[in-house]
C-alpha positions in Angstrom: -16.9 32.8 36.2 -16.4 31.6 32.6 -13.6 34.0 31.9 -11.3 32.9 34.8 -12.0 29.3 34.0 -11.0 29.8 30.3 -8.0 31.8 31.4 -6.9 29.0 33.7 -7.2 26.4 30.9 -5.3 28.7 28.5 -2.4 29.2 31.0 -2.3 25.5 31.7 -2.2 24.6 28.1 0.5 27.2 27.4 2.5 25.9 30.4 2.3 22.4 29.0 3.2 23.5 25.5 6.3 25.5 26.4 8.4 22.6 27.8 7.7 20.7 24.6 9.0 23.7 22.5 12.2 23.9 24.5 12.9 20.2 24.0 12.6 20.6 20.3 15.3 23.3 20.4 17.4 21.1 22.6 17.4 18.3 20.0 19.1 20.6 17.5 22.5 20.5 19.4 24.2 18.3 16.8 23.6 20.6 13.9 26.7 22.2 12.4 26.9 24.8 9.7 29.5 23.1 7.5 29.9 26.2 5.2 30.8 28.3 8.1 33.2 25.7 9.4 34.9 25.5 6.0 35.2 29.3 6.0 36.8 29.1 9.4 39.4 26.7 8.2 40.0 28.8 5.0 40.5 31.9 7.2 42.9 29.9 9.4 45.0 28.9 6.3 45.0 32.5 5.0 46.1 33.8 8.5 48.8 31.2 8.4 50.0 32.3 5.1 50.2 35.9 6.2 52.1 34.7 9.3 54.7 32.9 7.3 55.2 36.0 5.1 55.7 38.1 8.2 58.2 35.6 9.6 60.1 35.8 6.3 60.2 39.6 6.5 61.3 39.4 10.2 64.1 37.0 9.4 65.4 39.3 6.7 65.3 42.2 9.1 67.2 40.1 11.7 69.8 39.2 9.1 70.3 42.9 8.2 70.5 43.8 12.0 73.2 41.2 12.4 75.2 42.4 9.5 74.9 46.0 10.7 75.8 44.8 14.3 79.0 43.0 13.0 79.9 46.0 11.0 79.7 48.3 14.0 81.6 45.9 16.1 84.4 45.6 13.4 84.7 49.4 13.2 84.7 49.8 17.0 81.5 51.8 17.3 80.2 50.4 20.6 77.4 52.8 21.0 75.8 51.9 17.7 76.6 48.2 18.3 74.7 48.3 21.6 71.7 49.9 19.9 71.8 47.2 17.2 72.0 44.5 19.8 68.9 45.8 21.5 67.1 46.0 18.2 68.2 42.5 17.3 67.0 41.2 20.7 63.6 42.9 20.2 63.2 41.6 16.7 64.2 38.1 17.9 61.5 38.2 20.6 58.9 39.3 18.0 60.0 36.4 15.7 59.7 33.9 18.6 56.2 35.3 19.4 55.2 34.9 15.7 56.5 31.4 15.6 54.5 30.5 18.6 51.5 32.0 16.9 52.0 29.9 13.9 52.2 26.8 16.1 48.9 27.7 17.7 47.3 28.3 14.3 48.5 24.9 13.0 47.2 23.1 16.1 43.8 25.0 15.6 43.6 23.9 12.0 44.5 20.3 12.8 41.8 20.3 15.5 39.2 21.9 13.2 40.0 19.4 10.4 39.9 16.4 12.7 36.7 17.5 14.5 34.8 18.5 11.4 36.0 15.7 9.2 37.6 17.5 6.3 
């Protein structure tokens, strides 16, 4: 008789203690790891720098493709000119996609900086 009574009191006390423990965890919702937040912003800036370097390389490639396209048109090589036009269109699409990525990264950095206060 004593064992079931003690077991009942133990389970009752454990059941009352568990909701208190979960509320302690719930109060921690406002905590932010500022070091990790700063690392995130630094990574975003680093990624943005790499994206700008990639855009510069792509623009140089597009300029070379345009020059080659103009040369093939001038010499009357229509087959090579059509290949150059396809290559130019593909590079231009990739450049536009990269510029959209840069825009999204800049918006992300702006949001991170305004939300986190630095």
